[in-house]
Structure formats: C-alpha cells, structure tokens
N, CA, C and O atoms as a GROMACS GRO file, in nm:
protein
  556
    1MET      N    1  -0.297   1.229  -2.081
    1MET     CA    2  -0.247   1.101  -2.037
    1MET      C    3  -0.264   1.089  -1.885
    1MET      O    4  -0.236   1.183  -1.811
    2ALA      N    5  -0.310   0.975  -1.841
    2ALA     CA    6  -0.334   0.952  -1.699
    2ALA      C    7  -0.202   0.940  -1.624
    2ALA      O    8  -0.103   0.890  -1.676
    3LYS      N    9  -0.204   0.986  -1.500
    3LYS     CA   10  -0.087   0.976  -1.414
    3LYS      C   11  -0.062   0.830  -1.379
    3LYS      O   12  -0.154   0.756  -1.345
    4ARG      N   13   0.066   0.789  -1.388
    4ARG     CA   14   0.100   0.652  -1.350
    4ARG      C   15   0.109   0.640  -1.198
    4ARG      O   16   0.150   0.732  -1.129
    5GLN      N   17   0.070   0.526  -1.150
    5GLN     CA   18   0.072   0.502  -1.007
    5GLN      C   19   0.214   0.472  -0.960
    5GLN      O   20   0.286   0.394  -1.024
    6THR      N   21   0.254   0.532  -0.850
    6THR     CA   22   0.386   0.504  -0.792
    6THR      C   23   0.381   0.376  -0.711
    6THR      O   24   0.274   0.326  -0.679
    7ARG      N   25   0.498   0.323  -0.679
    7ARG     CA   26   0.505   0.202  -0.596
    7ARG      C   27   0.448   0.233  -0.456
    7ARG      O   28   0.384   0.148  -0.395
    8SER      N   29   0.472   0.354  -0.407
    8SER     CA   30   0.416   0.391  -0.275
    8SER      C   31   0.264   0.387  -0.277
    8SER      O   32   0.201   0.341  -0.182
    9GLU      N   33   0.205   0.437  -0.385
    9GLU     CA   34   0.059   0.434  -0.398
    9GLU      C   35   0.010   0.290  -0.410
    9GLU      O   36  -0.095   0.255  -0.355
   10ALA      N   37   0.084   0.208  -0.482
   10ALA     CA   38   0.048   0.066  -0.495
   10ALA      C   39   0.058  -0.004  -0.360
   10ALA      O   40  -0.026  -0.087  -0.326
   11ARG      N   41   0.161   0.030  -0.282
   11ARG     CA   42   0.178  -0.028  -0.149
   11ARG      C   43   0.061   0.012  -0.060
   11ARG      O   44   0.010  -0.070   0.017
   12ARG      N   45   0.018   0.138  -0.069
   12ARG     CA   46  -0.097   0.184   0.008
   12ARG      C   47  -0.221   0.103  -0.031
   12ARG      O   48  -0.299   0.062   0.056
   13ALA      N   49  -0.239   0.080  -0.160
   13ALA     CA   50  -0.353   0.000  -0.207
   13ALA      C   51  -0.343  -0.143  -0.154
   13ALA      O   52  -0.442  -0.201  -0.111
   14ALA      N   53  -0.222  -0.200  -0.157
   14ALA     CA   54  -0.202  -0.336  -0.105
   14ALA      C   55  -0.233  -0.340   0.045
   14ALA      O   56  -0.297  -0.434   0.094
   15PHE      N   57  -0.189  -0.238   0.118
   15PHE     CA   58  -0.218  -0.230   0.261
   15PHE      C   59  -0.368  -0.233   0.286
   15PHE      O   60  -0.416  -0.307   0.371
   16THR      N   61  -0.443  -0.152   0.211
   16THR     CA   62  -0.588  -0.147   0.233
   16THR      C   63  -0.653  -0.281   0.200
   16THR      O   64  -0.749  -0.322   0.266
   17GLN      N   65  -0.601  -0.349   0.098
   17GLN     CA   66  -0.655  -0.481   0.062
   17GLN      C   67  -0.627  -0.583   0.172
   17GLN      O   68  -0.715  -0.661   0.209
   18ILE      N   69  -0.504  -0.583   0.223
   18ILE     CA   70  -0.466  -0.677   0.330
   18ILE      C   71  -0.548  -0.648   0.456
   18ILE      O   72  -0.597  -0.740   0.521
   19PHE      N   73  -0.562  -0.520   0.489
   19PHE     CA   74  -0.640  -0.482   0.607
   19PHE      C   75  -0.784  -0.530   0.593
   19PHE      O   76  -0.839  -0.589   0.686
   20GLN      N   77  -0.842  -0.506   0.478
   20GLN     CA   78  -0.980  -0.548   0.455
   20GLN      C   79  -0.993  -0.700   0.460
   20GLN      O   80  -1.089  -0.752   0.517
   21LEU      N   81  -0.899  -0.769   0.403
   21LEU     CA   82  -0.900  -0.916   0.404
   21LEU      C   83  -0.892  -0.969   0.547
   21LEU      O   84  -0.961  -1.064   0.583
   22ASN      N   85  -0.806  -0.906   0.628
   22ASN     CA   86  -0.791  -0.948   0.768
   22ASN      C   87  -0.917  -0.920   0.850
   22ASN      O   88  -0.952  -0.999   0.937
   23GLN      N   89  -0.983  -0.810   0.821
   23GLN     CA   90  -1.099  -0.770   0.900
   23GLN      C   91  -1.226  -0.843   0.858
   23GLN      O   92  -1.306  -0.885   0.942
   24GLN      N   93  -1.244  -0.858   0.727
   24GLN     CA   94  -1.371  -0.909   0.678
   24GLN      C   95  -1.360  -1.042   0.606
   24GLN      O   96  -1.461  -1.108   0.582
   25GLY      N   97  -1.238  -1.082   0.571
   25GLY     CA   98  -1.222  -1.208   0.500
   25GLY      C   99  -1.292  -1.210   0.366
   25GLY      O  100  -1.336  -1.314   0.319
   26ASP      N  101  -1.300  -1.093   0.304
   26ASP     CA  102  -1.370  -1.083   0.176
   26ASP      C  103  -1.302  -1.164   0.066
   26ASP      O  104  -1.186  -1.204   0.078
   27ASP      N  105  -1.374  -1.186  -0.039
   27ASP     CA  106  -1.323  -1.252  -0.158
   27ASP      C  107  -1.219  -1.162  -0.224
   27ASP      O  108  -1.246  -1.046  -0.254
   28LYS      N  109  -1.098  -1.216  -0.245
   28LYS     CA  110  -0.989  -1.134  -0.301
   28LYS      C  111  -1.024  -1.079  -0.439
   28LYS      O  112  -0.991  -0.965  -0.470
   29GLY      N  113  -1.088  -1.159  -0.520
   29GLY     CA  114  -1.125  -1.114  -0.654
   29GLY      C  115  -1.222  -0.998  -0.651
   29GLY      O  116  -1.209  -0.902  -0.726
   30GLU      N  117  -1.319  -1.008  -0.564
   30GLU     CA  118  -1.419  -0.901  -0.548
   30GLU      C  119  -1.353  -0.774  -0.492
   30GLU      O  120  -1.382  -0.663  -0.536
   31MET      N  121  -1.264  -0.793  -0.394
   31MET     CA  122  -1.194  -0.678  -0.337
   31MET      C  123  -1.111  -0.608  -0.443
   31MET      O  124  -1.108  -0.485  -0.449
   32LEU      N  125  -1.043  -0.686  -0.526
   32LEU     CA  126  -0.959  -0.628  -0.632
   32LEU      C  127  -1.043  -0.552  -0.733
   32LEU      O  128  -1.004  -0.446  -0.782
   33GLU      N  129  -1.158  -0.606  -0.764
   33GLU     CA  130  -1.249  -0.539  -0.857
   33GLU      C  131  -1.293  -0.403  -0.801
   33GLU      O  132  -1.294  -0.303  -0.872
   34HIS      N  133  -1.328  -0.401  -0.672
   34HIS     CA  134  -1.366  -0.274  -0.608
   34HIS      C  135  -1.249  -0.176  -0.608
   34HIS      O  136  -1.268  -0.056  -0.632
   35LEU      N  137  -1.129  -0.227  -0.582
   35LEU     CA  138  -1.010  -0.141  -0.581
   35LEU      C  139  -0.988  -0.079  -0.718
   35LEU      O  140  -0.963   0.041  -0.729
   36LEU      N  141  -0.997  -0.160  -0.823
   36LEU     CA  142  -0.974  -0.108  -0.958
   36LEU      C  143  -1.082  -0.009  -1.001
   36LEU      O  144  -1.054   0.084  -1.077
   37ASN      N  145  -1.204  -0.030  -0.952
   37ASN     CA  146  -1.310   0.066  -0.982
   37ASN      C  147  -1.285   0.198  -0.910
   37ASN      O  148  -1.308   0.306  -0.965
   38ALA      N  149  -1.237   0.189  -0.785
   38ALA     CA  150  -1.213   0.310  -0.705
   38ALA      C  151  -1.084   0.381  -0.746
   38ALA      O  152  -1.078   0.504  -0.748
   39ILE      N  153  -0.981   0.304  -0.779
   39ILE     CA  154  -0.849   0.359  -0.814
   39ILE      C  155  -0.800   0.290  -0.941
   39ILE      O  156  -0.720   0.197  -0.934
   40PRO      N  157  -0.847   0.334  -1.057
   40PRO     CA  158  -0.813   0.265  -1.183
   40PRO      C  159  -0.662   0.257  -1.210
   40PRO      O  160  -0.616   0.163  -1.275
   41GLU      N  161  -0.584   0.355  -1.160
   41GLU     CA  162  -0.441   0.351  -1.186
   41GLU      C  163  -0.371   0.235  -1.115
   41GLU      O  164  -0.253   0.211  -1.141
   42CYS      N  165  -0.440   0.162  -1.028
   42CYS     CA  166  -0.383   0.042  -0.967
   42CYS      C  167  -0.349  -0.063  -1.073
   42CYS      O  168  -0.269  -0.153  -1.049
   43GLU      N  169  -0.411  -0.050  -1.188
   43GLU     CA  170  -0.382  -0.140  -1.300
   43GLU      C  171  -0.232  -0.139  -1.333
   43GLU      O  172  -0.176  -0.240  -1.375
   44ASP      N  173  -0.166  -0.022  -1.312
   44ASP     CA  174  -0.022  -0.008  -1.339
   44ASP      C  175   0.062  -0.105  -1.256
   44ASP      O  176   0.165  -0.154  -1.302
   45ASN      N  177   0.017  -0.132  -1.135
   45ASN     CA  178   0.094  -0.215  -1.041
   45ASN      C  179   0.017  -0.338  -0.996
   45ASN      O  180   0.039  -0.389  -0.886
   46LEU      N  181  -0.073  -0.384  -1.080
   46LEU     CA  182  -0.160  -0.495  -1.042
   46LEU      C  183  -0.082  -0.619  -1.002
   46LEU      O  184  -0.119  -0.687  -0.906
   47GLY      N  185   0.024  -0.649  -1.074
   47GLY     CA  186   0.106  -0.767  -1.041
   47GLY      C  187   0.164  -0.757  -0.902
   47GLY      O  188   0.159  -0.852  -0.824
   48TYR      N  189   0.220  -0.640  -0.871
   48TYR     CA  190   0.278  -0.618  -0.738
   48TYR      C  191   0.170  -0.629  -0.630
   48TYR      O  192   0.188  -0.700  -0.531
   49ILE      N  193   0.058  -0.560  -0.650
   49ILE     CA  194  -0.049  -0.558  -0.550
   49ILE      C  195  -0.100  -0.700  -0.523
   49ILE      O  196  -0.110  -0.742  -0.408
   50GLN      N  197  -0.131  -0.773  -0.630
   50GLN     CA  198  -0.182  -0.909  -0.613
   50GLN      C  199  -0.079  -1.000  -0.548
   50GLN      O  200  -0.112  -1.080  -0.460
   51SER      N  201   0.046  -0.987  -0.590
   51SER     CA  202   0.153  -1.069  -0.536
   51SER      C  203   0.169  -1.047  -0.385
   51SER      O  204   0.181  -1.143  -0.309
   52VAL      N  205   0.168  -0.921  -0.343
   52VAL     CA  206   0.186  -0.889  -0.202
   52VAL      C  207   0.064  -0.931  -0.120
   52VAL      O  208   0.080  -0.990  -0.013
   53VAL      N  209  -0.055  -0.902  -0.168
   53VAL     CA  210  -0.177  -0.939  -0.095
   53VAL      C  211  -0.183  -1.091  -0.079
   53VAL      O  212  -0.208  -1.141   0.031
   54ASN      N  213  -0.159  -1.164  -0.188
   54ASN     CA  214  -0.162  -1.310  -0.182
   54ASN      C  215  -0.050  -1.364  -0.093
   54ASN      O  216  -0.070  -1.457  -0.015
   55GLY      N  217   0.069  -1.307  -0.107
   55GLY     CA  218   0.183  -1.352  -0.028
   55GLY      C  219   0.163  -1.333   0.121
   55GLY      O  220   0.193  -1.422   0.200
   56VAL      N  221   0.113  -1.217   0.160
   56VAL     CA  222   0.088  -1.190   0.302
   56VAL      C  223  -0.020  -1.285   0.353
   56VAL      O  224  -0.010  -1.336   0.464
   57ASP      N  225  -0.122  -1.308   0.273
   57ASP     CA  226  -0.230  -1.398   0.314
   57ASP      C  227  -0.178  -1.542   0.329
   57ASP      O  228  -0.208  -1.609   0.428
   58GLU      N  229  -0.100  -1.588   0.232
   58GLU     CA  230  -0.049  -1.725   0.234
   58GLU      C  231   0.055  -1.747   0.344
   58GLU      O  232   0.064  -1.858   0.397
   59ARG      N  233   0.131  -1.645   0.378
   59ARG     CA  234   0.239  -1.659   0.478
   59ARG      C  235   0.202  -1.594   0.612
   59ARG      O  236   0.289  -1.560   0.692
   60ARG      N  237   0.074  -1.577   0.634
   60ARG     CA  238   0.023  -1.509   0.754
   60ARG      C  239   0.085  -1.564   0.882
   60ARG      O  240   0.132  -1.487   0.965
   61GLU      N  241   0.085  -1.697   0.899
   61GLU     CA  242   0.136  -1.757   1.023
   61GLU      C  243   0.285  -1.731   1.040
   61GLU      O  244   0.330  -1.697   1.149
   62GLU      N  245   0.362  -1.746   0.933
   62GLU     CA  246   0.505  -1.719   0.939
   62GLU      C  247   0.532  -1.573   0.977
   62GLU      O  248   0.613  -1.545   1.064
   63LEU      N  249   0.463  -1.481   0.910
   63LEU     CA  250   0.481  -1.338   0.937
   63LEU      C  251   0.442  -1.304   1.080
   63LEU      O  252   0.512  -1.228   1.147
   64ASN      N  253   0.331  -1.360   1.126
   64ASN     CA  254   0.288  -1.336   1.265
   64ASN      C  255   0.392  -1.388   1.363
   64ASN      O  256   0.418  -1.326   1.466
   65GLY      N  257   0.452  -1.502   1.332
   65GLY     CA  258   0.555  -1.559   1.419
   65GLY      C  259   0.677  -1.468   1.428
   65GLY      O  260   0.732  -1.448   1.537
   66ILE      N  261   0.719  -1.414   1.316
   66ILE     CA  262   0.834  -1.323   1.313
   66ILE      C  263   0.804  -1.198   1.395
   66ILE      O  264   0.886  -1.154   1.476
   67ILE      N  265   0.686  -1.142   1.373
   67ILE     CA  266   0.647  -1.020   1.446
   67ILE      C  267   0.637  -1.050   1.595
   67ILE      O  268   0.690  -0.974   1.676
   68SER      N  269   0.571  -1.158   1.632
   68SER     CA  270   0.553  -1.194   1.773
   68SER      C  271   0.687  -1.209   1.844
   68SER      O  272   0.703  -1.168   1.959
   69ALA      N  273   0.784  -1.267   1.774
   69ALA     CA  274   0.916  -1.290   1.834
   69ALA      C  275   0.989  -1.160   1.866
   69ALA      O  276   1.085  -1.160   1.943
   70HIS      N  277   0.944  -1.048   1.808
   70HIS     CA  278   1.011  -0.920   1.829
   70HIS      C  279   0.929  -0.821   1.913
   70HIS      O  280   0.968  -0.705   1.927
   71LEU      N  281   0.818  -0.867   1.967
   71LEU     CA  282   0.740  -0.783   2.058
   71LEU      C  283   0.802  -0.786   2.196
   71LEU      O  284   0.871  -0.881   2.232
   72LYS      N  285   0.778  -0.681   2.274
   72LYS     CA  286   0.829  -0.676   2.411
   72LYS      C  287   0.771  -0.792   2.491
   72LYS      O  288   0.662  -0.841   2.462
   73LYS      N  289   0.846  -0.834   2.592
   73LYS     CA  290   0.801  -0.943   2.678
   73LYS      C  291   0.662  -0.910   2.734
   73LYS      O  292   0.638  -0.799   2.782
   74GLY      N  293   0.573  -1.007   2.726
   74GLY     CA  294   0.438  -0.988   2.777
   74GLY      C  295   0.340  -0.936   2.673
   74GLY      O  296   0.219  -0.936   2.696
   75TRP      N  297   0.391  -0.893   2.558
   75TRP     CA  298   0.304  -0.843   2.452
   75TRP      C  299   0.266  -0.957   2.359
   75TRP      O  300   0.343  -1.050   2.337
   76THR      N  301   0.145  -0.947   2.305
   76THR     CA  302   0.099  -1.042   2.203
   76THR      C  303   0.047  -0.963   2.084
   76THR      O  304   0.028  -0.842   2.092
   77LEU      N  305   0.026  -1.032   1.974
   77LEU     CA  306  -0.026  -0.965   1.854
   77LEU      C  307  -0.160  -0.898   1.881
   77LEU      O  308  -0.189  -0.794   1.823
   78SER      N  309  -0.240  -0.956   1.969
   78SER     CA  310  -0.372  -0.897   1.996
   78SER      C  311  -0.360  -0.762   2.067
   78SER      O  312  -0.457  -0.686   2.070
   79ARG      N  313  -0.244  -0.732   2.123
   79ARG     CA  314  -0.226  -0.606   2.195
   79ARG      C  315  -0.192  -0.491   2.102
   79ARG      O  316  -0.212  -0.374   2.136
   80ILE      N  317  -0.139  -0.522   1.983
   80ILE     CA  318  -0.103  -0.412   1.892
   80ILE      C  319  -0.223  -0.378   1.803
   80ILE      O  320  -0.312  -0.460   1.780
   81SER      N  321  -0.223  -0.256   1.754
   81SER     CA  322  -0.337  -0.212   1.671
   81SER      C  323  -0.344  -0.293   1.543
   81SER      O  324  -0.243  -0.342   1.493
   82LYS      N  325  -0.464  -0.307   1.491
   82LYS     CA  326  -0.483  -0.380   1.365
   82LYS      C  327  -0.409  -0.311   1.251
   82LYS      O  328  -0.359  -0.378   1.160
   83VAL      N  329  -0.402  -0.178   1.256
   83VAL     CA  330  -0.329  -0.104   1.153
   83VAL      C  331  -0.180  -0.139   1.159
   83VAL      O  332  -0.120  -0.174   1.058
   84SER      N  333  -0.121  -0.131   1.278
   84SER     CA  334   0.021  -0.164   1.292
   84SER      C  335   0.048  -0.309   1.253
   84SER      O  336   0.147  -0.338   1.185
   85HIS      N  337  -0.038  -0.398   1.295
   85HIS     CA  338  -0.021  -0.540   1.263
   85HIS      C  339  -0.020  -0.561   1.111
   85HIS      O  340   0.064  -0.634   1.060
   86THR      N  341  -0.113  -0.499   1.041
   86THR     CA  342  -0.121  -0.512   0.896
   86THR      C  343   0.004  -0.452   0.830
   86THR      O  344   0.061  -0.512   0.739
   87ILE      N  345   0.044  -0.335   0.875
   87ILE     CA  346   0.163  -0.270   0.820
   87ILE      C  347   0.286  -0.358   0.841
   87ILE      O  348   0.367  -0.375   0.750
   88LEU      N  349   0.299  -0.413   0.960
   88LEU     CA  350   0.415  -0.499   0.990
   88LEU      C  351   0.417  -0.623   0.902
   88LEU      O  352   0.523  -0.661   0.852
   89LYS      N  353   0.303  -0.685   0.882
   89LYS     CA  354   0.298  -0.804   0.796
   89LYS      C  355   0.340  -0.768   0.653
   89LYS      O  356   0.417  -0.840   0.591
   90LEU      N  357   0.288  -0.658   0.603
   90LEU     CA  358   0.323  -0.613   0.468
   90LEU      C  359   0.473  -0.587   0.457
   90LEU      O  360   0.537  -0.634   0.363
   91ALA      N  361   0.529  -0.513   0.553
   91ALA     CA  362   0.671  -0.478   0.547
   91ALA      C  363   0.760  -0.600   0.562
   91ALA      O  364   0.858  -0.614   0.489
   92VAL      N  365   0.728  -0.688   0.655
   92VAL     CA  366   0.809  -0.809   0.673
   92VAL      C  367   0.803  -0.894   0.546
   92VAL      O  368   0.904  -0.951   0.505
   93TYR      N  369   0.686  -0.904   0.487
   93TYR     CA  370   0.675  -0.980   0.361
   93TYR      C  371   0.766  -0.918   0.254
   93TYR      O  372   0.839  -0.989   0.186
   94GLU      N  373   0.760  -0.785   0.240
   94GLU     CA  374   0.845  -0.719   0.140
   94GLU      C  375   0.993  -0.743   0.169
   94GLU      O  376   1.070  -0.772   0.078
   95ILE      N  377   1.032  -0.730   0.295
   95ILE     CA  378   1.173  -0.748   0.332
   95ILE      C  379   1.220  -0.890   0.299
   95ILE      O  380   1.330  -0.908   0.247
   96LYS      N  381   1.138  -0.988   0.327
   96LYS     CA  382   1.178  -1.127   0.306
   96LYS      C  383   1.160  -1.176   0.163
   96LYS      O  384   1.239  -1.257   0.115
   97TYR      N  385   1.056  -1.129   0.093
   97TYR     CA  386   1.018  -1.195  -0.031
   97TYR      C  387   1.011  -1.108  -0.156
   97TYR      O  388   0.996  -1.161  -0.266
   98VAL      N  389   1.022  -0.976  -0.144
   98VAL     CA  390   1.014  -0.890  -0.263
   98VAL      C  391   1.156  -0.838  -0.290
   98VAL      O  392   1.204  -0.746  -0.223
   99ASP      N  393   1.219  -0.898  -0.389
   99ASP     CA  394   1.361  -0.870  -0.416
   99ASP      C  395   1.391  -0.727  -0.455
   99ASP      O  396   1.498  -0.676  -0.424
  100ASP      N  397   1.297  -0.662  -0.522
  100ASP     CA  398   1.328  -0.526  -0.571
  100ASP      C  399   1.291  -0.416  -0.471
  100ASP      O  400   1.287  -0.298  -0.508
  101VAL      N  401   1.263  -0.454  -0.346
  101VAL     CA  402   1.235  -0.355  -0.241
  101VAL      C  403   1.345  -0.366  -0.135
  101VAL      O  404   1.347  -0.463  -0.058
  102PRO      N  405   1.436  -0.268  -0.130
  102PRO     CA  406   1.540  -0.270  -0.026
  102PRO      C  407   1.479  -0.261   0.113
  102PRO      O  408   1.372  -0.202   0.130
  103GLU      N  409   1.546  -0.319   0.211
  103GLU     CA  410   1.496  -0.319   0.349
  103GLU      C  411   1.464  -0.178   0.398
  103GLU      O  412   1.360  -0.156   0.458
  104LYS      N  413   1.555  -0.083   0.371
  104LYS     CA  414   1.534   0.054   0.418
  104LYS      C  415   1.409   0.116   0.357
  104LYS      O  416   1.338   0.192   0.422
  105VAL      N  417   1.382   0.083   0.232
  105VAL     CA  418   1.262   0.134   0.165
  105VAL      C  419   1.138   0.073   0.229
  105VAL      O  420   1.041   0.143   0.257
  106ALA      N  421   1.140  -0.058   0.253
  106ALA     CA  422   1.026  -0.125   0.315
  106ALA      C  423   0.996  -0.064   0.452
  106ALA      O  424   0.880  -0.041   0.486
  107ILE      N  425   1.102  -0.037   0.530
  107ILE     CA  426   1.082   0.022   0.663
  107ILE      C  427   1.028   0.165   0.652
  107ILE      O  428   0.933   0.201   0.720
  108ASN      N  429   1.090   0.244   0.566
  108ASN     CA  430   1.045   0.383   0.547
  108ASN      C  431   0.900   0.390   0.502
  108ASN      O  432   0.821   0.469   0.554
  109GLU      N  433   0.864   0.307   0.406
  109GLU     CA  434   0.727   0.305   0.356
  109GLU      C  435   0.629   0.259   0.465
  109GLU      O  436   0.518   0.310   0.474
  110ALA      N  437   0.672   0.163   0.547
  110ALA     CA  438   0.586   0.116   0.656
  110ALA      C  439   0.562   0.228   0.758
  110ALA      O  440   0.451   0.247   0.806
  111VAL      N  441   0.668   0.302   0.789
  111VAL     CA  442   0.655   0.414   0.883
  111VAL      C  443   0.560   0.519   0.825
  111VAL      O  444   0.479   0.576   0.897
  112ASN      N  445   0.571   0.545   0.695
  112ASN     CA  446   0.482   0.642   0.630
  112ASN      C  447   0.336   0.595   0.636
  112ASN      O  448   0.246   0.675   0.659
  113LEU      N  449   0.314   0.466   0.614
  113LEU     CA  450   0.177   0.413   0.625
  113LEU      C  451   0.126   0.428   0.769
  113LEU      O  452   0.010   0.461   0.790
  114ALA      N  453   0.213   0.404   0.866
  114ALA     CA  454   0.174   0.418   1.007
  114ALA      C  455   0.140   0.563   1.039
  114ALA      O  456   0.048   0.590   1.116
  115LYS      N  457   0.214   0.657   0.980
  115LYS     CA  458   0.183   0.800   1.000
  115LYS      C  459   0.047   0.834   0.940
  115LYS      O  460  -0.030   0.911   0.997
  116GLU      N  461   0.018   0.775   0.825
  116GLU     CA  462  -0.106   0.807   0.754
  116GLU      C  463  -0.228   0.738   0.815
  116GLU      O  464  -0.335   0.799   0.825
  117TYR      N  465  -0.213   0.612   0.856
  117TYR     CA  466  -0.330   0.534   0.898
  117TYR      C  467  -0.334   0.501   1.048
  117TYR      O  468  -0.439   0.465   1.100
  118GLY      N  469  -0.222   0.515   1.115
  118GLY     CA  470  -0.215   0.472   1.254
  118GLY      C  471  -0.234   0.586   1.353
  118GLY      O  472  -0.267   0.698   1.317
  119SER      N  473  -0.212   0.551   1.478
  119SER     CA  474  -0.220   0.651   1.585
  119SER      C  475  -0.084   0.720   1.598
  119SER      O  476   0.009   0.690   1.523
  120GLU      N  477  -0.076   0.812   1.690
  120GLU     CA  478   0.044   0.892   1.709
  120GLU      C  479   0.169   0.806   1.739
  120GLU      O  480   0.279   0.839   1.694
  121ASP      N  481   0.152   0.698   1.813
  121ASP     CA  482   0.265   0.613   1.853
  121ASP      C  483   0.301   0.506   1.750
  121ASP      O  484   0.407   0.445   1.760
  122ASP      N  485   0.215   0.481   1.654
  122ASP     CA  486   0.238   0.372   1.559
  122ASP      C  487   0.366   0.386   1.476
  122ASP      O  488   0.437   0.286   1.460
  123PRO      N  489   0.400   0.503   1.423
  123PRO     CA  490   0.522   0.511   1.341
  123PRO      C  491   0.649   0.467   1.416
  123PRO      O  492   0.731   0.393   1.363
  124LYS      N  493   0.664   0.514   1.539
  124LYS     CA  494   0.781   0.477   1.619
  124LYS      C  495   0.780   0.327   1.650
  124LYS      O  496   0.883   0.261   1.643
  125PHE      N  497   0.663   0.275   1.684
  125PHE     CA  498   0.649   0.133   1.714
  125PHE      C  499   0.686   0.047   1.593
  125PHE      O  500   0.765  -0.046   1.605
  126VAL      N  501   0.629   0.080   1.477
  126VAL     CA  502   0.655   0.005   1.354
  126VAL      C  503   0.804   0.011   1.319
  126VAL      O  504   0.863  -0.091   1.284
  127ASN      N  505   0.863   0.128   1.330
  127ASN     CA  506   1.005   0.145   1.299
  127ASN      C  507   1.091   0.057   1.391
  127ASN      O  508   1.184  -0.009   1.345
  128GLY      N  509   1.060   0.057   1.520
  128GLY     CA  510   1.137  -0.021   1.616
  128GLY      C  511   1.127  -0.171   1.591
  128GLY      O  512   1.228  -0.241   1.593
  129ILE      N  513   1.007  -0.218   1.568
  129ILE     CA  514   0.987  -0.362   1.544
  129ILE      C  515   1.058  -0.403   1.415
  129ILE      O  516   1.128  -0.505   1.412
  130LEU      N  517   1.041  -0.326   1.309
  130LEU     CA  518   1.103  -0.361   1.181
  130LEU      C  519   1.256  -0.355   1.189
  130LEU      O  520   1.325  -0.437   1.129
  131GLY      N  521   1.308  -0.257   1.263
  131GLY     CA  522   1.454  -0.248   1.281
  131GLY      C  523   1.507  -0.374   1.349
  131GLY      O  524   1.610  -0.428   1.309
  132ALA      N  525   1.437  -0.420   1.452
  132ALA     CA  526   1.478  -0.540   1.523
  132ALA      C  527   1.466  -0.664   1.433
  132ALA      O  528   1.552  -0.753   1.437
  133ILE      N  529   1.362  -0.670   1.353
  133ILE     CA  530   1.343  -0.784   1.262
  133ILE      C  531   1.455  -0.788   1.159
  133ILE      O  532   1.511  -0.895   1.133
  134VAL      N  533   1.489  -0.675   1.102
  134VAL     CA  534   1.595  -0.670   1.001
  134VAL      C  535   1.729  -0.713   1.062
  134VAL      O  536   1.805  -0.787   0.999
  135LYS      N  537   1.757  -0.667   1.185
  135LYS     CA  538   1.882  -0.709   1.251
  135LYS      C  539   1.886  -0.861   1.266
  135LYS      O  540   1.989  -0.924   1.241
  136THR      N  541   1.774  -0.918   1.307
  136THR     CA  542   1.766  -1.064   1.326
  136THR      C  543   1.784  -1.136   1.192
  136THR      O  544   1.859  -1.233   1.184
  137LEU      N  545   1.717  -1.089   1.090
  137LEU     CA  546   1.724  -1.155   0.959
  137LEU      C  547   1.864  -1.145   0.899
  137LEU      O  548   1.907  -1.234   0.826
  138ASN      N  549   1.935  -1.038   0.928
  138ASN     CA  550   2.069  -1.018   0.872
  138ASN      C  551   2.180  -1.076   0.960
  138ASN      O  552   2.297  -1.075   0.921
  139ALA      N  553   2.143  -1.127   1.076
  139ALA     CA  554   2.245  -1.179   1.169
  139ALA      C  555   2.301  -1.312   1.119
  139ALA      O  556   2.388  -1.371   1.184
   0.00000   0.00000   0.00000
C-alpha cells in the first residue's frame, strides 16, 4: 500500500506550485499535471492543494497588502526574497481562509518551509512577520 501524503507534504507541494506560478505564470492545470506525475501521492490532498494555490492566486493583492503593512519601515515586498514572499502569502492565506489549520500550525509550517527553501535568516523573518500579522488579525 502506498504511503499517504501528510498535510505538511501537501503544503510543500502547494508552496512549490505557488512559487512556480509567481515566477513563470504557468498554466495551473499543466502545473498540477506535472506535480501529480512527479509526486503521485499529491492526489491524497488534491482538494487542499488546488484550493490553496487558487486562493493565494485570487487573493494575491490582499495578501500582499497584509504582508506589506507588517514590513519594517522603508521595506517593500521587492526587498524580501521570493521564497519568503511565497511562504508568507501561503501562511497568511491559511491563517485567514483555511478553517482547519490553526494559526500556530500555519506559522510553524511556514517557518519549516523557510528552513527548507530559504536562506539562513528567512525562518526568523517569516516567524516575526507572521507573529505580527496574527496579533493584528486577532486584535
């Protein structure tokens, strides 16, 4: 029996899809087909992956606005790494719109993605920005 994909693995797949979409603007259907060919177990979480990828894409401006509002004075989105930017959009989307993902889980998973895909400073940066966003959203 094949191993079932965890939500963390599905989140990683969603991250790669969002990153690719942001960088290349590829066709979502084609990207999903490539993902399923490369990682067949994504079928287990296809609804989640598609929902998050589409949601982040559709709410891009809103998510960017939330992130921008929590950057240090003088910083803009163009100053942060593309990896951190993608991770932040994914996490903020989950925090705001995915009911079955607790805020702490979204933040922890985002930090783990930053450790895996980002530079040395990205995990701390992502954690700080998300912590500030959650405080604002809960205020």
